[in-house]
N, C-alpha and C positions, 0 to 999 in steps of 0.2 A: 373396238375402235375408240380412240381417245376422244374425250369431250372437247368442245370448242374452247373451254376455259384452259384445259391442260395444254392444248396446242398454242394458245395465246401466251401462256406462261413460258413455254419452251422457247417461243420466239423472243420473249423478253430476256431470258437467260442468255440465248445465243447473241443477241444484240449487245448485251452488257459485256460478254466475253470479247466480242470483236472490238468494242470501244476500249476495253482495257488493253488489248493487244496493240491497238492503234496508238494509244497514249504511250505505251512502253516503247514502241518503235520510234516515236518522236523524241524520246529522251536521248541525251548525249552521254558521252563517257570520256574519261581520261585514262590513258594507259601509258606504260613505259617500263623501263628497267632502272633500278637503283643500284649504283655501284660505289665502291670505295675508291680512294685515290690510286689503287693498284688495278683498277678496272675489274674487280671481282664483284659479282652480284652479292647484295646484302640481304640475307633471308630474314623472315619473320619479324619485320618491323612495320608499324602502322603508317598508313598514308591518310591524311585527313583533308577534306575539302569543306570549306564553309561558304554557303551561299551568302554573298554580301548583301543581298536584298532581304531574304527571309531569316537569315541566321542559322538555318538548318545545317546540321553536320552530316557528312557522308564519309564512310571509312572503308578501307580495304587493308589487307596485310600482304606483304610481299611473299612470293613463293621461294622455294629453296634456291632458285637461280636469280632472285631479286626482282622478278617481274611482278607487276601489279596492274589491276584494272578496277577503277571505280565507275560503276555503271548506274543507269537509272537516274541520270542527272537532268533536271529541267534546264532548258536553255537559259543562260545567264552568265554572270561573272562570279568567280570563286577565288578564295584565298586558299592556297595549298600549303600544307606544312608537313614536314617529316620530323618527328621529335629527335633530339639528340640520342645517340646510342652510347650509353655508358660514358667512359672517359675517352672513347675511341673516335666517334664521329660527331661533328658539329650539327646542330639543328639546321634544317633547310627550310626556306620559305619563299614562295612566289606569290606575289599579289596580283589581283585583277586578271586571273586566267579566264579567257573567254571560252565558253562551251556552247556549241550550236546544236539545234535539234537534229536528231538522227545522224550525228557525225561523231567520230572518235577523234579526240585531241591527243596527239602523241607528245609526251614529255618525258624524256630520259633525264635522270637526276644523278649528277656526280657529287657525292658528299665529300666534305673536307675532313682531314684529320683533326681531332680535338687535342686535348692536353697531352695525351701520352704518345702522340704522333705515330700511332699504329704499332707500338711496341708489342711483339708477340708474347702472349701469356700474361700481359699486364692487366688486361681487362676481360673478364669472362662473359660480359653482357651479351654479345652477339651469339656466342656458342651456346649459352644457357637458354636464350630465347628460342633458338632453333631446336635444340634438343628436346625441350619440354613444351613446344608450341601446341601439341595436340593433347595436353593434359586436360581432361574434361570429367565432369561429374557433379553431383549435387554438393551443396555446402555441408561439410561434416559438422556434427553437433556433439556437445558434451553430455554427460549423464544428466546434467541439470537442464538440458534443452537449449543452451546457448550455443551460438556459432563457435566452433573451435578454431581459433586463430593460429594454433600451433603449426609449426613447420619451418622449413628453410625457404626464404623468399629472396628473389632478385629485385632489388630496388630500382626504380626508374625515376627520372626527372619529370616534372610537369611538362606534358607535351605542348601546352600553350601558356608558357610563363608570362606573367604580368609583373612589371616592376612596381614596388610599393609606392604609395604616396607618402614620401618622407619629407621631413623638414629640410630646407636648403642645405644646411651644414652636413646633415647625414647623407644626402644625395651626392654632394660634392665629394665627400670622403669615399663613398662607394665607387664613384667614377674614377677617382685617383687610384684606388686599389686595383680596379680592372686594368687601367693603363700600366700599372706596375706589375701586372701578371701575378697579383696576390703574393708577392715576395714576403710580406709580413704576416701572412695568414698563420694563425696558431698551429695549424697542422704541419707547416714547414719547420716548426720548432718543437715537434713532438708533444703538442698540447691538443686537447679536445677542440675540434673545429666548431661544432654546434650541437645543441641538444635535439632540435627537430630532426626527424629521420629523413634527411635529404640525401640525394646522391645515389648512384648506381652501385651500392655496396651489397654484400650478402648479409641478410638479417635473419636471425633465428628467434622465433617466438615460442616460449614455453608457457602454456596457460594452465592455471589452476583456479579453483573457485575464488580464492582469496588473493591471488597474485599473478601478474603477468610479467615474465622476465624477458627482456629483450637483449640479445647478444648480437654484436656486430664487429666486423673486422676494421676497427678504428679505435681510437682512444676515447674514453676509458675502457670501452669494450663491453660494458654491461650497464643495464638500467633496470630499475624495479618500478612497477606500477601497481599500487595497492588497490585491491578490489574488495576489501573487507568493510567498507563503509566509513573508514576513518577520515578525519578532516586534515587539512594542512596544519602542521605544528605552528604555534604562535611564536616560538623562539628559534625558528629555523635560521641558520646562518647561510648566506648565499654560497652556492656551489656551482660547478660547471653544469651538472645535470639537473639541478633544482630538485623539487619534490613533486611527485606525480601520484594522483589518485584517479580512479576510474569508476564508471558506472555504466550499466546497460540502458540504452534507449531503444527498445525493441531489439532488433538484430544488429545494432550498431554499438560498438564500445566507444564511449566518450571519455577522453583522458584530459584532466585539468592539471596544468603544471605551473608552479610559481617558484620563487626562491632562487633565482639565477644570479650568478655574479655577472659582471659586465665585460668579461674578457673574451668570450667566444664571439663568433661572427654568425650572422644570418645571411648566408650567401656571401655577398660583399658588404653587407650592412652591419654596422655596429648596433648595439642595443644597451639599454640601461638596466638597472636592477628592478625596474618596474615591469619588465617583460612578463607577459601572461600568455601562455600557449594553450590552445584547445585543439586536440587531435580527435579525429573520428575514423574508426576502422570498421569497414564493412566487407565481409567476405562474400563476394557476389556468387561464387561457385567454388568448385574444388581448386581451380587453378589461378584465381584472381582475387586480390585484396585491394579494395579501394581505400586510399589513405588521403584524408584532407587535414591540412594543418592551417590554423588561423592564429596569427601572431599579433598581439596588441602590445604597444609600448608607447604611452603618451609622451615619452621623452625622445622618441625617434620617428614615429609614424603619425601622419595626420589622421589615418583611419586604419582599421585592421587590414593586414596583408594575408591573403589566402593563397595557398598552394595546393593543387590537386594532383595526385599521382595514382597509378595502378601498379601494384607489385605482381610479379609472376612467381608461382610456386616452382621450386626446384627440388622435387622430391628425392632425387638421387644424390644430392650434394650434402656436404657437411662443412662446418666452420673450420677455418684454418687459424693457427696461432698468429697473432699480430704482434710484432715487436718494433718499437721505434726507438732510435738512439739519437743522441745529440750530434753524432758524427754525420750530419747531413751535408753531403758534398754537392748537392744539386742547387743549393740556394744561390751560389755565385753565378749560376747560369741563367737564373730567372731575372733577366734584365728588363727594366721598365722603359719608359720613353726616354 
């Protein structure tokens, strides 16, 4: 026969379980299907809800058919976002979405075409996200015990982008560039667009104890990050990629870059030769690489501008040759206001 204490403990455990079940039952949810302009479900993309009161984030990922469910939501008001998908789909946002206790809120989302207008084969982002969505495992490590960042990665934009605090002149120029659909972007003239690893490109990292090589399908196509303890050279002449050195802070690779010319763009923003960039690379697990970029430029920004991204491993992919010529026939179609 059980003792009086054990029976009392059992009642406490049962009461706690019932309370937990009751609390979960009182939670709300948001569900729906995400489609592209051709009414096809969009697979393997994140859906994020932010509690406007507490700031807590809730996430889910769409199924192969584009369906999603974000459950366990306390009653309240939420901001919902779906990040941009490569160059294909624009970012979606809905503010002040009401969630009620014990109820499911239905919200189907029709995303809009982005810059490539859905051109088949032009953007592998959706295909690669879906194909390697189940890539899982621990973070691989080198013989030296450091996280191994090597691999082919699918780049993603910041899911919650924030415009920088820029001087009025810089902000006005960025606004004009957006209105003109970036017709004067360096990339439209076969020049490097920017050094920070922005955009949904394919990136290949090759890591050695003394050097990290970054290859990418854009100009100039290669970048070297020195890990051998050297400092920035004092007589460095400004270049498109600048000069990069890195060191390990625990399991995070911290990259410090200076020595840029002023001809590239940071998104739609210009910059001066005072630009200083700090990147942090943290391989969370086998399939995900967290990338943070902090840009400081006292000639452009009032305070540092931070961008956060998560790249996805694409283990079955390889780099393709990238060629750009001056015979760009698309420029005349990039009409501004």
